[in-house]
Residue, then its C-alpha position, 0 to 999 in steps of 0.5 A: m057389342p062394339l067396344p067403347t072408343e072413348p078413353n076412360p081416365e079412371e081405367l088408365t090410372q086404376e093400378k096403384n103400384l108395380w105389383e098391380l101393373y104386373r098382374s094387369s100385364n098377365a092379360l097380354p098374349k104371350s109369344t109362343q116362341t118365347a114361351w117354348l124357349k123359357y120352358s126349355i130353359i126350365t126343363v134343362l136346369t131342372a133335369y140337371a138339378i135332379g140328375t146331379a143329385t143322384i150322382e155320387g160326388w155331386g153334392y149340394k156344396g157345388i150347387i150352393t157355390s154356383v147359386r151364390g155366384w149367379a146371385s152376385d153376377g145377377l145383381s150387378f147385371s140387372s142393376q146396370v141394365i135397369g138403368f139403361v132400360l129406364a133411360g130408354f123408356t124415358i126417351f121413348a115416352t118423351m118422343n111420342t107426340s100427344t096426338f099419337t098417345i091420345t089416338l092410342a087411348r081412344h082405341r081398344e085392343p079387341k081381345t083384351t079390350l084394353p086401350f092400345i096405349k095401356y096395352i103397349y105400356l103394360s108390356f114395358m112395365r112387365v119388364f120393369a117388374l121382372y127386373v125389380g123382382f130379380i134384383g130383390f131375389c138376388l139380394i135375398i140370396r146374398l143376404l141370407g145365403e152367405p156362409n154361416g148366415v141366416a139360412s145356415f143358422a135356420i137349417g142348424t136349428l132342425p134335427s141333424a138328420w134333416h140337414d143334408t136333405t134340406k140343403q139339397i132341396i133348397s140349393r137345387m130349387g134356388f139353382v133352377v129358379l135363379g138360373s131360369w129367372f136370369w135367362f128370362i130377364v135377358i130374353d125380356l130385354y130383347s123384347f123391350m128393345f124391339n118394342v120401344y123401337h117399333t113403337v117410336m117408328s109407328s109414331v113417326r109413321w103416324e105423323l107422316e100419314r097424318k100430315p102428308e103435305q108436311a112430310g118433306p120440304s116444299s118444292q114450290p118457291q117461297e115468296e119474298p116477304h113484303l116490307s109492308s106490315p103483314e096482314p093479321p093471320q087468318p084462322s086455319m080451317p081443319s083439313h081432312t089431311d089432319a088425321p089418317s083415314q080409319g083404314k090406315l089407322n086400323n092397319l097401323l095399330a094392328q101391325l103395332i100390336k102384332r109386333i108386340k105380341r110376337t116378342s111379348s114374354 
């Protein structure tokens, strides 16, 4: 069955919050290389957390210190980067022409059946969601995990025999989750930057192929303006050069999605 090509306005605005956008972005295919890199990071951090738990002298106190330090650094890093990311996304959104955006909305990505415009923007929104979630996680650690803080008080209410075991489990789980998430947002930043660049370049290429006669300065000499009153302008007739051929359009969209798939995380 052929996919519908006309845009569905309700489909473009069906998500009501950032969490729903993140859930919708899970339908996007993931990069194999990026997935293997993330799994490797999780494996290394998990092996370290479990391995050091069995070594005498490698107690949870050092792990807790590392987690608190990472939470502080992560909060500072992510807060600064998300401002840069928002500024870059704003520039990207304003540079895209309305004709290019509508063209993306009128065609669907075959595997996900999402409009191309939504496919591209969901890949960006996923990065925003991961950064916002990471900032929230770091804030929770900073607020609850301080010495003699809420977490220490909650653990203190447990039987004394469970104190060390509980601290070991919580501290090492926080070590793996926070460390992995920190690496993930750095990897996602790389993907975001490339996707913005390639989408903007695709927009420029589309405009050049849409109006090739306007791609550069004309080589014909310009006539001198007449002093007499000019004739009223005649309405321009639509030309076949106002839009690229379907083959060129399909090729451009395929290349754009292919690049995004390679870097999507």
